[in-house]
N, C-alpha and C positions, 0 to 999 in steps of 0.2 A: 504494500500500500504506500502511496505517496503522491505528491503533486508532479514529481519527475520533470521539472522544468530544466531542459537541457540534457536530461538523461546522462549525468556526469558520472565520474568514477564512484562516488558515494552511492548513487542510485544503482549503479551496476553491481556493487557488492550486495545490495539488497536483492537484486534480481537473481544473482548467482545463488544466494541462500534459498530463495523461493524455488529455483530449479532443483536444488538439492533435496528440498522437502518433497517436491513433487515426485522425484525419482524414488525416494524412500517409501512413499505411500502409493506409488503407481497411479498418480493423478496428474492431469495437465496443470501446468503453472501459468497463472494469468496475472497481469498487472491490474490493480484497481486504482483508478485515478479520478480526478474531479475536474469538471469544466462548467462554467468558467473558473479560472483560478480563484480560490477563496478570497485572496487579497482584492481582486477586482470586485467581488460582491460586497465586501465590507467597506471598501474605499473606492467607490465608482468614479469619483472625481479626481483621484490621484493617478497621474500617468504611471504606467507600469511597463518597464522594458522586459518583455518575456524573451527568454532565450529561444524558445520554440513555441509556435502556435500549436493548436490541437493536432492538426494534420502532421506537422513535423515531429511532434512528440510521439504520435502513434507509429510513424514510420521508423523512428529510432527504436522504439520498443519492439517493433516487429523484427528488427535486425538482431535482437539479443538471444533468440532461441525460445522465447516465450510462446505459448500456444495461442495467446490472444490477449485482449485487454477489455476490461469493463470500465466504461466511462459513466460515472454518476453525475447527474446534473446538480451543481451546487447552487441552490436557491434558498428562499426563506425557510421552506420546510426542512431542507437539509441542515441549515444553520441551527434550527431549533431542535434537531434530533439529539437526544442525550447519548452519551458515550455507551451506556449500557444497552439502550435500544438499538444503536448502530451495531454493536457486537451481536446481539441476539437475533434481531430481525434481519439485518442486511447480510452479515457475515455467515451466521449459522443457518438461519431458516431459508433465506433466498439463495445464497451461493453455496451452502453446504460445504464449507471449507474444512479441510483436514489440517491445515496449518497456515501460518501467516508470517511473513518476513517484513520488518520495518526498520527504518533508521532510528538511531538513538534519540533524535529530536522530533520524531513524528508525533503530532497531537491531533486529536479528532474529537468530534462531539461538541455539543453546546458548551460554550465557554472554554473550549479546548481542554476540557477536563480529562478526556481520554489520553492515555500515554502508553508507551511501551511497558512501563511497570504494571499498569492495569491489565494489559493483555497477558503478561507473564503470570500475574496472580490468578486470572480467570482460567488460564489454560488447563490445569488439571481437572477442574470441574466440567469444563466443556469438552474435554477429550481432544484438544488440538495441540499442535506443536507451534511454538512461538520462537522465532529467531530475531534477535535485536542486534543490528550491525553497528559497531562503533564508528566514530568519525574517521575520515581518512585525511592524512596530511601529506602535502608535497613541500619539501624544504621547510618544514615546520609551519606551513601555512594551511589551515583547514580548507578542504575542498567544500565549496558550497555554491549554490546558484548565485548568491549575492557576490561572492568573490569573483566569479566568472564575469558577471555583469560589470564589475569594477575594472577588471582586466581589459575587457573589450572597450570600455569607455576611455581607457588610457592608451589604447592601441597596442596593448601587450598580447598580441595574438599567440605567441608561442606559449605563454603562461596559461592562457585560456585553453589552448589545445591540450596541454598537459593535464589540466583538471577535468576536461571533458572526456579525455581518452581518444580524441579524434578532433578534426577541425570543426569549428563552429560554422554553421551554414544558414543561409536564408534562401527562401524560395519565392518566386513570383513570375508573373507574366510579362513578357517583353512588350513594351509600349512604344509608341512613336514619340520621338523627342524633337529637338530643334535641328538635328542632322548637321550640327557644326563639325563634328569630328570627321565626317565623311569628306569634307572639303579639304582637310589637311592630312588625309591618310590614316585616320584613326576612327573608323566607323564603330559605333558602340551599340550594344544591346542594353536598353534602359529599363530598369525595374524600380518601381516605387515600393519601398519597404514600409513596414508598419510605422505610423506616425510617432510611436513611442520608442522606436529603435534608438538605443543609446550608444551605438557603435561610434567610435571616434571618427570624425571627418578626416579623410586622408586618402592615400593611395595604397593599394594592396595587391599582393600576388594572390591570384585566385585560381581555383580549379572548378570548372563548371560541368554539371551533369545535365544531359538531355537524354532522358531514358537511360539506356545502358552505355551511352557514349560519354567520354570524358574529354574535355577540352581545356587547355591551359590559357591563361590570360592575365591581364592587369586591369584593375578596376579602380574607379574613383567613387567615393561616397562622400557627398557633401553638397554645397550650395553653388558651386561654379563661380567663385568670386571674380574671375577674370572677365566673365560675361554678364551674368544677371543676378547673382546672389539670391537665387530663388529657393523654392522648397527643396529639402534634401532629396537627392536622387542617386541611385546606384547605376553607374555607367560602366559597362564591361567591354573591354576590347579583347577579342579572342585572337590568339596567335594562329597564323597559318590557316585561317578559316574564311571561306566565302559562302554566302548563302543568305537567305531571308529567314530571320528568326521572329518576325513580328507575330505576336499571339502565342508563341511557344512558352511553355512552362519550364523554367530553368532552376536548378539547385546550384547556388554559388557558395563554395566552400572557401573560407578565408585562411590562406596558408601562411602569410607573413605580412608584416606592416612595412611599407617602403618609406613613406614620408608623410608629413602633415600637409593638409590642403593649404595653398597660398595663392595670392593674386600675382599675375605676371603683367609686365608692361605691354606685351603684345603677343600675337599669335606665334611669331618666330621664336620668341623666348620660351613660350609654352611648349611648342613642338620639340625644341631641343631637350627640354626637361622630360617630355613624354618618351623620347628616345632612350634617355637614361633610365627612366622608370621601367620601361619594357625590358631593358637588359638586366636590371636588377631583379625584376620579377622572374624572368626566365631562369636566372641563376638560383633563386630561392626554390622554384618549382623543381628544377633538376636535382636539387639536394633532398627533395622529399617526394620521390617517385611513388605514385599510387596513393598518396595521402588523400583520403576522402571519407566522409562519414559512412558507416555501414547502415544502409537504409533497407528496410524490408517493405513488402507490399501489404497494403491495408485493404480489407474488404474482399 
């Protein structure tokens, strides 16, 4: 059980424990998660940078070896459900669980009264197995969704990748842009990310997925200060690619941070910098062949 935002290394430890329980009991292992994110329900007016939307989260969960996922709607009724009712009605009666794995900091039920300790205490009476996973540290830094958000906001892509266990990615449909890049040899596939995306504005080495195809490139995420300083946009230039991507759904995995976004005096200076950015992105991608999130099929 968990919110699984990002499906990071801590989440993966919980998933591994659930898979082990499932094998021991001869049962399928499922993820139980909640949508919308409870924080969005309790603080609807506070912007929230989610590492993965629902679809992305389910695709990552599907790539872990789980047999499936149960998505419970988090609404007023769910928020008012007591921890005991959740255990007995949802876990035991509805799902018929043989065991459950959670992280050390997972809480549930009205007022967040439910805890790993409560599950452990109830387990003997209910006849279920409970596994509580401790926190995971990398270089003495606890792995958490909040820490990953902070790393992405600071452009620390390698640190975020280490905590996630793979590159952070964003998905979206290619839309029409101003077509400026085409005029100076850098046509881009433009994607509008979630308005609450907290990724640092700048230039990135990226690996793009289109179905089973993988394409390398360099991307800019930001407001294009040299031109219009408009709404944030992800603009991806794909190396050694020709074709029409308008309307295509792409997965963009962020492999390395190249530099911060900045304003140039003119197009010539910008193009010289883009040539350098491309060379640095190619080098970063060559050093990480095959790096891409493991995504499964949903539905």
